C-alpha positions in Angstrom: -0.1 0.2 0.0 1.3 3.4 -1.0 2.4 5.7 1.8 0.2 8.9 2.3 1.2 12.4 3.2 -0.6 13.4 6.4 -0.7 16.6 8.2 -0.5 15.6 12.2 -1.4 17.3 15.3 0.8 16.3 18.1 1.5 16.9 21.8 3.7 20.0 21.3 5.3 19.9 24.8 6.5 16.5 24.2 7.6 17.0 20.6 9.7 20.1 21.6 11.3 18.1 24.5 12.4 15.1 22.1 13.5 17.7 19.5 15.6 19.5 22.1 17.1 16.1 23.5 18.0 14.9 20.0 19.5 18.3 19.2 21.6 18.1 22.2 22.7 14.7 21.6 23.8 15.6 17.9 25.9 18.7 19.5 27.4 16.4 21.9 28.7 13.9 19.3 29.8 16.8 16.8 30.4 19.7 18.9 32.2 21.5 16.4 29.5 21.6 13.7 26.3 23.5 13.7 23.1 21.5 13.8 20.3 23.2 11.6 16.6 22.5 11.9 15.5 22.3 8.1 12.2 20.9 8.0 8.7 22.5 8.2 9.0 22.5 12.1 11.9 25.1 11.7 9.1 27.7 10.4 6.8 29.0 13.0 3.1 28.3 12.2 3.9 26.1 9.3 1.6 23.1 9.1 3.2 19.8 8.3 3.7 16.0 9.2 5.4 17.2 12.3 8.6 15.4 11.4 11.8 16.7 12.2 14.7 17.1 9.9 18.3 18.2 11.2 21.0 19.1 9.0 24.8 19.1 9.7 27.1 20.6 6.9 30.6 19.3 6.9 33.6 19.4 4.9 34.3 16.8 2.2 37.4 15.6 4.0 35.7 15.1 7.4 32.4 13.6 5.9 33.4 9.9 6.5 34.6 10.7 10.1 31.3 12.5 11.0 29.2 9.9 9.4 31.3 7.1 11.4 30.8 9.0 14.8 27.1 9.4 13.9 26.7 5.7 13.1 27.8 4.7 16.5 24.6 6.3 17.9 22.2 6.4 15.2 21.0 3.8 12.5 21.5 4.9 8.9 18.2 5.8 7.1 18.2 3.3 4.3 15.0 4.7 2.9 16.9 7.7 1.8 19.9 8.4 -0.6 23.3 7.5 0.9 26.6 8.6 -1.0 30.0 10.0 -0.6 28.4 13.6 0.0 25.0 12.8 1.7 23.9 10.3 4.5 20.8 10.3 6.9 20.3 8.9 10.2 17.2 7.9 12.2 17.0 9.7 15.6 15.5 8.2 18.7 11.9 9.4 19.1 8.4 8.3 19.3 8.2 11.0 16.4 9.7 11.0 13.0 13.2 12.6 13.6 16.1 12.4 11.0 19.4 13.8 10.8 20.8 14.6 7.2 24.8 15.0 6.8 26.1 16.4 3.7 29.4 17.9 2.5 27.7 19.2 -0.6 25.6 22.1 0.5 25.2 23.3 -2.8 23.2 20.1 -3.8 21.6 19.2 -0.5 21.6 22.3 1.5 19.0 24.3 -0.5 16.4 23.8 2.2 18.2 26.4 4.4 17.4 28.9 1.6 14.0 27.9 1.1 13.2 28.2 4.7 14.6 31.5 5.0 12.5 32.6 1.9 9.4 30.8 3.8 10.1 32.9 6.9 10.4 36.3 5.1 7.7 35.9 2.2 4.2 35.6 3.4 2.8 34.9 0.0 5.4 32.0 -0.5 4.4 30.6 3.0 0.8 30.7 2.1 1.3 29.0 -1.2 3.4 26.1 0.5 0.5 25.7 3.4 -1.9 25.3 0.7 0.2 22.7 -1.4 0.3 20.7 2.0 -3.2 21.2 2.5 -4.0 20.0 -0.9 -1.9 16.9 -0.5 -3.3 15.8 3.0 -4.4 12.1 2.8 -3.1 11.8 -0.8 0.1 10.1 -2.3 3.2 10.8 -0.5 5.3 10.3 -3.6 3.0 12.8 -5.5 3.4 15.1 -2.7 7.3 14.8 -2.6 7.2 15.4 -6.7 5.0 18.6 -6.2 6.9 19.8 -3.2 10.3 19.5 -5.1 8.9 21.5 -7.9 7.7 24.2 -5.8 10.9 24.4 -3.9 12.9 24.4 -7.0 10.7 27.2 -8.7 10.7 29.3 -5.4 14.7 29.0 -5.2 15.0 29.8 -9.1 12.5 32.8 -8.7 14.6 34.0 -5.8 17.9 33.7 -7.6 16.4 35.8 -10.5 15.2 38.5 -8.2 18.3 39.1 -6.4 20.2 42.2 -7.5 
């Protein structure tokens, strides 16, 4: 059966507690690297699946070492791409929480730019919210495809509008 995209309401106290504990755990393992929240939960008031995505950017020369350190503590997420520049890990939680590590921010770090646009541009925020509402209860793969195209178009428009 195909996975469905579902907007979720959660116990926010428990959710924030688990999110904070996982961020702290990652920061203890990787004290010299920034842990960036890159999912919808990083944007105040944005609806979503209430899953958490953290991102760690590292240098190409330290990527393997960083992943080795993380794999001592978290299982690799085999549902996501895994290569010499990107790897994802499943974090311990009753919620869906993941950590993504990349040494290629130009390819995998675009969510930071997208989130900054969402925070600054109300019309983009509303359009993204409507996209999520439109796909509630529908195909996850169709949602991901539409989301990818939406993000791509927002980033391209933002790039064109920069002086």
